[in-house]
LOPABA-680942 format. One record per residue (C-alpha): residue number from 1; chain; x, y, z. Coordinates in steps of 0.001 Angstrom, whole numbers, always signed. Layout:
<nodes>
num: NUM, chaine: A, u: X, v: Y, w: Z .
...
</nodes>
This chain:
<nodes>
num: 1, chaine: A, u: -121448, v: +155616, w: +35160 .
num: 2, chaine: A, u: -120994, v: +153408, w: +32029 .
num: 3, chaine: A, u: -122833, v: +150125, w: +32054 .
num: 4, chaine: A, u: -120608, v: +147095, w: +32687 .
num: 5, chaine: A, u: -120271, v: +144874, w: +29642 .
num: 6, chaine: A, u: -119578, v: +141152, w: +29951 .
num: 7, chaine: A, u: -117430, v: +139407, w: +27357 .
num: 8, chaine: A, u: -117613, v: +135839, w: +26122 .
num: 9, chaine: A, u: -114647, v: +133543, w: +26660 .
num: 10, chaine: A, u: -113460, v: +131321, w: +23807 .
num: 11, chaine: A, u: -110906, v: +128561, w: +23949 .
num: 12, chaine: A, u: -107429, v: +129978, w: +24445 .
num: 13, chaine: A, u: -108607, v: +132632, w: +26893 .
num: 14, chaine: A, u: -109263, v: +135319, w: +24283 .
num: 15, chaine: A, u: -112109, v: +137741, w: +25012 .
num: 16, chaine: A, u: -114645, v: +138455, w: +22329 .
num: 17, chaine: A, u: -116096, v: +141959, w: +22601 .
num: 18, chaine: A, u: -119659, v: +142679, w: +21521 .
num: 19, chaine: A, u: -119874, v: +143764, w: +17939 .
num: 20, chaine: A, u: -121065, v: +147186, w: +16847 .
num: 21, chaine: A, u: -124285, v: +145605, w: +15637 .
num: 22, chaine: A, u: -124900, v: +144092, w: +19099 .
num: 23, chaine: A, u: -124412, v: +147452, w: +20769 .
num: 24, chaine: A, u: -126739, v: +149021, w: +18228 .
num: 25, chaine: A, u: -129332, v: +146367, w: +19017 .
num: 26, chaine: A, u: -129184, v: +147193, w: +22732 .
num: 27, chaine: A, u: -129631, v: +150881, w: +22017 .
num: 28, chaine: A, u: -132569, v: +150142, w: +19752 .
num: 29, chaine: A, u: -134206, v: +148042, w: +22477 .
num: 30, chaine: A, u: -133800, v: +150882, w: +24980 .
num: 31, chaine: A, u: -135302, v: +153326, w: +22500 .
num: 32, chaine: A, u: -138234, v: +150959, w: +21915 .
num: 33, chaine: A, u: -138931, v: +150782, w: +25661 .
num: 34, chaine: A, u: -138991, v: +154582, w: +25911 .
num: 35, chaine: A, u: -141291, v: +154852, w: +22888 .
num: 36, chaine: A, u: -143610, v: +152217, w: +24387 .
num: 37, chaine: A, u: -143835, v: +154169, w: +27654 .
num: 38, chaine: A, u: -144695, v: +157359, w: +25770 .
num: 39, chaine: A, u: -147425, v: +155554, w: +23806 .
num: 40, chaine: A, u: -148895, v: +154157, w: +27030 .
num: 41, chaine: A, u: -148981, v: +157647, w: +28534 .
num: 42, chaine: A, u: -150821, v: +158986, w: +25509 .
num: 43, chaine: A, u: -153424, v: +156262, w: +25013 .
num: 44, chaine: A, u: -154010, v: +154722, w: +28448 .
num: 45, chaine: A, u: -156395, v: +157416, w: +29788 .
num: 46, chaine: A, u: -158640, v: +156994, w: +26737 .
num: 47, chaine: A, u: -158525, v: +153191, w: +26953 .
num: 48, chaine: A, u: -159336, v: +153248, w: +30679 .
num: 49, chaine: A, u: -162273, v: +155542, w: +30085 .
num: 50, chaine: A, u: -163725, v: +153351, w: +27343 .
num: 51, chaine: A, u: -163357, v: +150178, w: +29388 .
num: 52, chaine: A, u: -164887, v: +151533, w: +32579 .
num: 53, chaine: A, u: -167595, v: +153849, w: +31265 .
num: 54, chaine: A, u: -168965, v: +151199, w: +28931 .
num: 55, chaine: A, u: -169471, v: +148872, w: +31912 .
num: 56, chaine: A, u: -169348, v: +150867, w: +35181 .
num: 57, chaine: A, u: -168586, v: +148821, w: +38324 .
num: 58, chaine: A, u: -171769, v: +148264, w: +40286 .
num: 59, chaine: A, u: -170059, v: +148360, w: +43672 .
num: 60, chaine: A, u: -168953, v: +151985, w: +43288 .
num: 61, chaine: A, u: -171448, v: +154289, w: +44923 .
num: 62, chaine: A, u: -170438, v: +157816, w: +45912 .
num: 63, chaine: A, u: -173883, v: +158107, w: +47583 .
num: 64, chaine: A, u: -173714, v: +161801, w: +48382 .
num: 65, chaine: A, u: -172670, v: +164708, w: +46200 .
num: 66, chaine: A, u: -173557, v: +168386, w: +46271 .
num: 67, chaine: A, u: -174181, v: +170331, w: +43048 .
num: 68, chaine: A, u: -173870, v: +174106, w: +42886 .
num: 69, chaine: A, u: -173617, v: +176988, w: +40433 .
num: 70, chaine: A, u: -170070, v: +177239, w: +39082 .
num: 71, chaine: A, u: -169789, v: +180908, w: +40063 .
num: 72, chaine: A, u: -170753, v: +180017, w: +43665 .
num: 73, chaine: A, u: -167751, v: +177757, w: +44245 .
num: 74, chaine: A, u: -166318, v: +179598, w: +47240 .
num: 75, chaine: A, u: -169663, v: +179532, w: +49072 .
num: 76, chaine: A, u: -169599, v: +175731, w: +48862 .
num: 77, chaine: A, u: -165942, v: +174979, w: +49660 .
num: 78, chaine: A, u: -164150, v: +175900, w: +52902 .
num: 79, chaine: A, u: -160996, v: +178033, w: +52609 .
num: 80, chaine: A, u: -157666, v: +177254, w: +54270 .
num: 81, chaine: A, u: -157279, v: +178701, w: +57800 .
num: 82, chaine: A, u: -155864, v: +182208, w: +57967 .
num: 83, chaine: A, u: -152771, v: +181056, w: +59905 .
num: 84, chaine: A, u: -151598, v: +178759, w: +57083 .
num: 85, chaine: A, u: -148634, v: +179796, w: +54922 .
num: 86, chaine: A, u: -149624, v: +181967, w: +51976 .
num: 87, chaine: A, u: -148779, v: +179191, w: +49544 .
num: 88, chaine: A, u: -151692, v: +177140, w: +50926 .
num: 89, chaine: A, u: -154228, v: +179965, w: +50939 .
num: 90, chaine: A, u: -156978, v: +180737, w: +48472 .
num: 91, chaine: A, u: -158776, v: +178629, w: +45863 .
num: 92, chaine: A, u: -156712, v: +177182, w: +43037 .
num: 93, chaine: A, u: -157839, v: +175934, w: +39631 .
num: 94, chaine: A, u: -156039, v: +173002, w: +38033 .
num: 95, chaine: A, u: -155912, v: +173973, w: +34348 .
num: 96, chaine: A, u: -154881, v: +170521, w: +33150 .
num: 97, chaine: A, u: -156570, v: +170947, w: +29782 .
num: 98, chaine: A, u: -154585, v: +174066, w: +28949 .
num: 99, chaine: A, u: -157773, v: +176075, w: +28497 .
num: 100, chaine: A, u: -156164, v: +179286, w: +29754 .
num: 101, chaine: A, u: -152470, v: +178557, w: +30228 .
num: 102, chaine: A, u: -150085, v: +176150, w: +28544 .
num: 103, chaine: A, u: -150352, v: +172409, w: +29213 .
num: 104, chaine: A, u: -148433, v: +169322, w: +28122 .
num: 105, chaine: A, u: -150825, v: +166841, w: +29737 .
num: 106, chaine: A, u: -152043, v: +164322, w: +27127 .
num: 107, chaine: A, u: -155396, v: +163713, w: +28831 .
num: 108, chaine: A, u: -156956, v: +166004, w: +31437 .
num: 109, chaine: A, u: -158974, v: +164699, w: +34381 .
num: 110, chaine: A, u: -162418, v: +166226, w: +35044 .
num: 111, chaine: A, u: -161432, v: +167880, w: +38341 .
num: 112, chaine: A, u: -161571, v: +171658, w: +38720 .
num: 113, chaine: A, u: -160635, v: +173498, w: +41937 .
num: 114, chaine: A, u: -159142, v: +172656, w: +45309 .
num: 115, chaine: A, u: -158427, v: +174360, w: +48600 .
num: 116, chaine: A, u: -156347, v: +173243, w: +51577 .
num: 117, chaine: A, u: -159173, v: +173879, w: +54047 .
num: 118, chaine: A, u: -160435, v: +170373, w: +54827 .
num: 119, chaine: A, u: -160959, v: +170313, w: +58633 .
num: 120, chaine: A, u: -160298, v: +166555, w: +58716 .
num: 121, chaine: A, u: -156867, v: +167027, w: +57135 .
num: 122, chaine: A, u: -155124, v: +169998, w: +58777 .
num: 123, chaine: A, u: -151557, v: +171043, w: +58044 .
num: 124, chaine: A, u: -148940, v: +169053, w: +59972 .
num: 125, chaine: A, u: -146487, v: +171825, w: +60819 .
num: 126, chaine: A, u: -143802, v: +169364, w: +61922 .
num: 127, chaine: A, u: -143609, v: +167408, w: +58675 .
num: 128, chaine: A, u: -145001, v: +170259, w: +56508 .
num: 129, chaine: A, u: -147478, v: +167805, w: +55033 .
num: 130, chaine: A, u: -151141, v: +168232, w: +54197 .
num: 131, chaine: A, u: -153733, v: +166040, w: +52516 .
num: 132, chaine: A, u: -156561, v: +166776, w: +50137 .
num: 133, chaine: A, u: -159325, v: +164196, w: +49797 .
num: 134, chaine: A, u: -160644, v: +164135, w: +46235 .
num: 135, chaine: A, u: -164044, v: +163045, w: +47573 .
num: 136, chaine: A, u: -164077, v: +165563, w: +50398 .
num: 137, chaine: A, u: -165338, v: +169150, w: +50687 .
num: 138, chaine: A, u: -162225, v: +170788, w: +49220 .
num: 139, chaine: A, u: -162088, v: +169259, w: +45736 .
num: 140, chaine: A, u: -164585, v: +170165, w: +43014 .
num: 141, chaine: A, u: -165471, v: +168327, w: +39837 .
num: 142, chaine: A, u: -166963, v: +169113, w: +36455 .
num: 143, chaine: A, u: -170547, v: +167927, w: +36087 .
num: 144, chaine: A, u: -170137, v: +165097, w: +33586 .
num: 145, chaine: A, u: -170038, v: +161309, w: +33365 .
num: 146, chaine: A, u: -166251, v: +161057, w: +33576 .
num: 147, chaine: A, u: -166293, v: +162908, w: +36895 .
num: 148, chaine: A, u: -168993, v: +160602, w: +38309 .
num: 149, chaine: A, u: -166730, v: +157643, w: +37560 .
num: 150, chaine: A, u: -163652, v: +159292, w: +39096 .
num: 151, chaine: A, u: -165507, v: +160194, w: +42277 .
num: 152, chaine: A, u: -166986, v: +156725, w: +42641 .
num: 153, chaine: A, u: -163589, v: +155104, w: +42169 .
num: 154, chaine: A, u: -161779, v: +157496, w: +44524 .
num: 155, chaine: A, u: -164394, v: +157128, w: +47246 .
num: 156, chaine: A, u: -164181, v: +153344, w: +47122 .
num: 157, chaine: A, u: -160496, v: +153580, w: +48129 .
num: 158, chaine: A, u: -160769, v: +156791, w: +50224 .
num: 159, chaine: A, u: -158217, v: +158351, w: +47886 .
num: 160, chaine: A, u: -156203, v: +161376, w: +49033 .
num: 161, chaine: A, u: -153233, v: +163340, w: +47762 .
num: 162, chaine: A, u: -150541, v: +164005, w: +50346 .
num: 163, chaine: A, u: -148385, v: +167081, w: +49732 .
num: 164, chaine: A, u: -144928, v: +166999, w: +51358 .
num: 165, chaine: A, u: -143553, v: +170549, w: +51271 .
num: 166, chaine: A, u: -139943, v: +171626, w: +51558 .
num: 167, chaine: A, u: -138793, v: +173962, w: +54344 .
num: 168, chaine: A, u: -139574, v: +177110, w: +52376 .
num: 169, chaine: A, u: -142958, v: +175857, w: +51111 .
num: 170, chaine: A, u: -141763, v: +176511, w: +47573 .
num: 171, chaine: A, u: -142279, v: +172984, w: +46252 .
num: 172, chaine: A, u: -143821, v: +169687, w: +47247 .
num: 173, chaine: A, u: -143723, v: +166087, w: +46174 .
num: 174, chaine: A, u: -147174, v: +164518, w: +45944 .
num: 175, chaine: A, u: -148038, v: +161058, w: +47258 .
num: 176, chaine: A, u: -151165, v: +159127, w: +46348 .
num: 177, chaine: A, u: -152778, v: +157466, w: +49363 .
num: 178, chaine: A, u: -155542, v: +154890, w: +49635 .
num: 179, chaine: A, u: -157226, v: +153365, w: +52651 .
num: 180, chaine: A, u: -159151, v: +150104, w: +52592 .
num: 181, chaine: A, u: -160216, v: +147929, w: +55525 .
num: 182, chaine: A, u: -158345, v: +150191, w: +57935 .
num: 183, chaine: A, u: -155034, v: +149824, w: +56093 .
num: 184, chaine: A, u: -153485, v: +152892, w: +54500 .
num: 185, chaine: A, u: -150899, v: +152910, w: +51737 .
num: 186, chaine: A, u: -149109, v: +155978, w: +50345 .
num: 187, chaine: A, u: -146965, v: +155853, w: +47230 .
num: 188, chaine: A, u: -144592, v: +158347, w: +45674 .
num: 189, chaine: A, u: -144634, v: +156441, w: +42381 .
num: 190, chaine: A, u: -148057, v: +156847, w: +40784 .
num: 191, chaine: A, u: -149570, v: +154413, w: +38325 .
num: 192, chaine: A, u: -149326, v: +150666, w: +37867 .
num: 193, chaine: A, u: -147228, v: +148227, w: +35876 .
num: 194, chaine: A, u: -144849, v: +149763, w: +33358 .
num: 195, chaine: A, u: -146310, v: +153247, w: +33637 .
num: 196, chaine: A, u: -144901, v: +154966, w: +36724 .
num: 197, chaine: A, u: -145147, v: +158690, w: +37422 .
num: 198, chaine: A, u: -143726, v: +161129, w: +39959 .
num: 199, chaine: A, u: -145792, v: +164224, w: +40749 .
num: 200, chaine: A, u: -144502, v: +167548, w: +42031 .
num: 201, chaine: A, u: -145936, v: +171015, w: +42497 .
num: 202, chaine: A, u: -143645, v: +174038, w: +42349 .
num: 203, chaine: A, u: -144518, v: +177580, w: +43333 .
num: 204, chaine: A, u: -143837, v: +180270, w: +40771 .
num: 205, chaine: A, u: -142869, v: +183899, w: +41327 .
num: 206, chaine: A, u: -144881, v: +185840, w: +38745 .
num: 207, chaine: A, u: -143405, v: +189131, w: +37582 .
num: 208, chaine: A, u: -145564, v: +191975, w: +38890 .
num: 209, chaine: A, u: -145120, v: +194016, w: +35714 .
num: 210, chaine: A, u: -146330, v: +191066, w: +33584 .
num: 211, chaine: A, u: -149217, v: +189827, w: +35718 .
num: 212, chaine: A, u: -152106, v: +189741, w: +35396 .
num: 213, chaine: A, u: -151470, v: +189032, w: +31721 .
num: 214, chaine: A, u: -152747, v: +191234, w: +28927 .
num: 215, chaine: A, u: -156043, v: +190198, w: +27264 .
num: 216, chaine: A, u: -154204, v: +188976, w: +24160 .
num: 217, chaine: A, u: -151330, v: +187307, w: +25991 .
num: 218, chaine: A, u: -150169, v: +183912, w: +24763 .
num: 219, chaine: A, u: -150857, v: +180797, w: +26802 .
num: 220, chaine: A, u: -147163, v: +180674, w: +27705 .
num: 221, chaine: A, u: -147333, v: +184243, w: +29055 .
num: 222, chaine: A, u: -150480, v: +183414, w: +31010 .
num: 223, chaine: A, u: -148786, v: +180323, w: +32443 .
num: 224, chaine: A, u: -145991, v: +182490, w: +33826 .
num: 225, chaine: A, u: -148622, v: +184203, w: +36013 .
num: 226, chaine: A, u: -149867, v: +180943, w: +37578 .
num: 227, chaine: A, u: -149353, v: +180338, w: +41277 .
num: 228, chaine: A, u: -147967, v: +176840, w: +40665 .
num: 229, chaine: A, u: -146634, v: +174603, w: +37946 .
num: 230, chaine: A, u: -147655, v: +170956, w: +38372 .
num: 231, chaine: A, u: -144983, v: +168601, w: +37086 .
num: 232, chaine: A, u: -145389, v: +164970, w: +36036 .
num: 233, chaine: A, u: -142179, v: +163021, w: +35453 .
num: 234, chaine: A, u: -142014, v: +159548, w: +33942 .
num: 235, chaine: A, u: -139926, v: +156920, w: +35702 .
num: 236, chaine: A, u: -138046, v: +153923, w: +34405 .
num: 237, chaine: A, u: -140191, v: +150860, w: +35268 .
num: 238, chaine: A, u: -139568, v: +149585, w: +38782 .
num: 239, chaine: A, u: -137239, v: +152450, w: +39738 .
num: 240, chaine: A, u: -137312, v: +156022, w: +41030 .
num: 241, chaine: A, u: -135150, v: +157244, w: +38127 .
num: 242, chaine: A, u: -136776, v: +159793, w: +35875 .
num: 243, chaine: A, u: -136673, v: +159359, w: +32113 .
num: 244, chaine: A, u: -134862, v: +162365, w: +30589 .
num: 245, chaine: A, u: -136902, v: +164751, w: +28446 .
num: 246, chaine: A, u: -140214, v: +163070, w: +29391 .
num: 247, chaine: A, u: -141939, v: +165602, w: +31621 .
num: 248, chaine: A, u: -145467, v: +166982, w: +31410 .
num: 249, chaine: A, u: -146417, v: +170308, w: +32984 .
num: 250, chaine: A, u: -149646, v: +172154, w: +33532 .
num: 251, chaine: A, u: -150378, v: +175319, w: +35481 .
num: 252, chaine: A, u: -152449, v: +176037, w: +38552 .
num: 253, chaine: A, u: -154049, v: +179461, w: +38986 .
num: 254, chaine: A, u: -155384, v: +181104, w: +42125 .
num: 255, chaine: A, u: -158919, v: +182134, w: +41219 .
num: 256, chaine: A, u: -160149, v: +183521, w: +44551 .
num: 257, chaine: A, u: -158905, v: +184679, w: +47922 .
num: 258, chaine: A, u: -159830, v: +183236, w: +51303 .
num: 259, chaine: A, u: -162815, v: +185560, w: +51549 .
num: 260, chaine: A, u: -164147, v: +184410, w: +48181 .
num: 261, chaine: A, u: -163139, v: +187556, w: +46299 .
num: 262, chaine: A, u: -162443, v: +186558, w: +42677 .
num: 263, chaine: A, u: -158925, v: +187000, w: +41335 .
num: 264, chaine: A, u: -159206, v: +188125, w: +37733 .
num: 265, chaine: A, u: -158825, v: +187269, w: +34927 .
num: 266, chaine: A, u: -158327, v: +183748, w: +36273 .
num: 267, chaine: A, u: -161742, v: +183405, w: +37921 .
num: 268, chaine: A, u: -163570, v: +184227, w: +34710 .
num: 269, chaine: A, u: -161379, v: +181790, w: +32769 .
num: 270, chaine: A, u: -162202, v: +179059, w: +35301 .
num: 271, chaine: A, u: -165945, v: +179763, w: +35027 .
num: 272, chaine: A, u: -165826, v: +179642, w: +31227 .
num: 273, chaine: A, u: -163887, v: +176374, w: +31261 .
num: 274, chaine: A, u: -166103, v: +174715, w: +33886 .
num: 275, chaine: A, u: -169208, v: +175606, w: +31881 .
num: 276, chaine: A, u: -167640, v: +174124, w: +28747 .
num: 277, chaine: A, u: -167158, v: +170841, w: +30629 .
num: 278, chaine: A, u: -170654, v: +170726, w: +32109 .
num: 279, chaine: A, u: -172566, v: +167881, w: +30475 .
num: 280, chaine: A, u: -175118, v: +166532, w: +32969 .
num: 281, chaine: A, u: -175765, v: +162832, w: +32410 .
num: 282, chaine: A, u: -178647, v: +161710, w: +34590 .
num: 283, chaine: A, u: -178609, v: +158075, w: +33431 .
num: 284, chaine: A, u: -174873, v: +157724, w: +34036 .
num: 285, chaine: A, u: -175191, v: +159444, w: +37410 .
num: 286, chaine: A, u: -177907, v: +157012, w: +38454 .
num: 287, chaine: A, u: -175557, v: +154125, w: +37652 .
num: 288, chaine: A, u: -173227, v: +155441, w: +40350 .
num: 289, chaine: A, u: -175976, v: +156094, w: +42874 .
num: 290, chaine: A, u: -176062, v: +159857, w: +42196 .
num: 291, chaine: A, u: -179454, v: +161498, w: +42108 .
num: 292, chaine: A, u: -179120, v: +163971, w: +39233 .
num: 293, chaine: A, u: -181995, v: +166424, w: +39404 .
num: 294, chaine: A, u: -182493, v: +170112, w: +40106 .
num: 295, chaine: A, u: -179088, v: +171822, w: +40239 .
num: 296, chaine: A, u: -177425, v: +168825, w: +38623 .
num: 297, chaine: A, u: -179388, v: +169279, w: +35403 .
num: 298, chaine: A, u: -178214, v: +172868, w: +34902 .
num: 299, chaine: A, u: -175554, v: +173513, w: +32275 .
num: 300, chaine: A, u: -173748, v: +175816, w: +34700 .
num: 301, chaine: A, u: -173125, v: +173481, w: +37627 .
num: 302, chaine: A, u: -170219, v: +171649, w: +39238 .
num: 303, chaine: A, u: -170106, v: +169421, w: +42317 .
num: 304, chaine: A, u: -168188, v: +168205, w: +45319 .
num: 305, chaine: A, u: -168529, v: +164851, w: +47050 .
num: 306, chaine: A, u: -170099, v: +165058, w: +50501 .
num: 307, chaine: A, u: -168942, v: +162872, w: +53359 .
num: 308, chaine: A, u: -171593, v: +160707, w: +55031 .
num: 309, chaine: A, u: -173111, v: +162601, w: +57942 .
num: 310, chaine: A, u: -172421, v: +166049, w: +56501 .
</nodes>
């Protein structure tokens, strides 16, 4: 619907319409806002990392984490129950960096694999919703300083993602939830201030004659074989309206079945990527209350956060 335009009144009752230059100025302002949002998306992750890593908050203490060999992921993470819908089964790798498939994400987080098998957050069959706690047993992280910071921050707010699936379990909108002092808050709009995001996950239907992809397949062809596409849409500040043409996708691959059997070639790609991200940082870990020794010091390890009492 066209935007209403107000006109100035001059003596004699004659309306004065905005000039072409005025309309051009409005359009330029709108374009500047969109450009500013894009710039924030591109540079904010790097700025946040520099600000926080250079002076890590002293009150963030994940306390307990468990390191393990990257190849032994499924022995350290519970699978989803066998009575869950197929879409929630298996172990899935979030290839945000575009290591194996295509990705439009400007800055990848240091998380690796998730499952929907957390016993504290079972599937609600009435609402078709399920949570994954990023500092629980079903979310793994690369072994590096950025991941230590993420885990410490997420644990301080008991951060979880809440997936709200449609009736056919073909897509879900993703809420970010925090819980402090017994009060929980879940938001569909992610981010703060001007930068607002909407997250979705959509199941794909890979072509059987094209998947698994050939060894020399392009990243786009590999992406078509992913189990999910994860979509990030930018919103106009303070609204739920998406900004046209500003959408960032990455692909999520199933790397193992419920019984831990690797699904190739995706499992090998995950292992190679996780090893490339493994940069143990004992001094940084100590700053977050993580005791980095033994398995942690290996260049082939990842970790999950362990709940107190486990």
